[in-house]
N, C-alpha and C positions, 0 to 999 in steps of 0.2 A: 416719762410717758407723754404722748402727744395729747393735746386738748381733745376732749370727747366730742364726737359728732361733727368734726371738721369745721368748727366755727372760728372766726377771727376773734382776737382779744376784745374787740369792741362790740361783739354780739352779732355781727353780720355773718351770713353763711359763707363758708369757704369757697374758693374758686373750684368750679366743677372740672371734671376731667375731659369733658367734651369741648372741642374747639368751637368758639363762637364765630359764626360767619361775619366777615367784615362788612358786608353790605347791609346788614340788619342792625348793627350796633354802632354807637358813637364811641369816642374815647372814654367818656365818663360812664359808660355802661347802660345808658338809657337807649331804648329802642327808637329807631326812626322808621318812617314809612318806607316800605320797599318800593322800588320802581315798578309801576304797572306796565305790563307787557301789552302792547297793542298789535293786533294782527291786521295785516293788509289783506283782507279776504278776497278782494278783486284781483290782486296780484297772484295770490295762491291759486285761485280758480283758473286764471289765464295760464299759469305755468303748468299746473298738474292736470288740467282738464281742458285742453284747447278744443275749440269748436270743430276743427277739421280732422281731429284724430278719430280713427274708426275702431281702435282696440281690436283689430283682427276680424271685425265683422264687415261684411260687404253689404252695402245698401243697394237695393234694386228699385229703381224709380219707375220701371214700366209695369203696367198692370198684368196680372196673370192671364195666361191663355185660356179662353173659355173651353169648357169640356163639352163635347158633342157625343151623346150616347148613341151607339149603333147596336141594335139588338142582334143583327146578323153576325157581327164580330164576336159578340158574347157567346153565341151558339157554337161558333167554330172553336173558341177557346175552351169551351166546356166539353168538346169532343163531339158535339152533335152538328155535323155539317149537313148542308142541304143537298149535296150531290152524293147519292147512295152508291152508284156504280164506281165512282172514283174512290170512295172510301173502301169499298170491298177489294178493289185492285191493290190499293195502297196497303191495306191491312194484310193481304196474302203475301205481298212482297216483303213487308216488314217481318212477318212471321217466319218466312224462309230465311231471311237474313239473320234474324235473331237465333233461330235454331242452329244455323251454320256457325255463328259466333260462339254459342254455348258449347258445341261439340269441340271446336278448336280450343276453347279455354279449358275444358275438361282434359283434353289430351296434353296440353302444355303444363297445367298445374296438377299433375298426377303424382304428388309427392308420396302419398301412402304406398303406392305400388313401387316407386323408386326406392324407398327405404326398405321395403320388404325384399326387393331384388338384391340390394346391397348387402343386407344381412345374410341372405342365402349364399351369395358369392363369397363373403368373408368366412362363413362356416365351411364351405367347400375348400377354400385355401388352407384353413386350419387343419382340416382332415388330411389334405395332401402333405402338409408339412409334418404331421404326426406319423404318417406312413413312411416317410423317408428315413 
């Protein structure tokens, strides 16, 4: 049988199964100081964050256009125009145009009546074929 606990005959622990990294150990098994890593932060910043890179954002250097409030324009947008006769004429023209459009649309999209007529015609054809 093998010696218990994986010990060497002189009492030292046996060799482990994990591979020892060569940069941390010397030949005699003692550890040495690892090489310290030094970062060149100025180079990294210049490489990965250049000053002239916009990252897809556009910079606008001009000041915004000043806003001028016009109460008359707000009234027109709200539907309250100052010229009543012009509004009455425009609204009657719009109403006639809208009614014409609605009647044409109803005539064009009359699917219910079209299906009803198609079923009636199919029933008549079936009756004629049964009579033959």
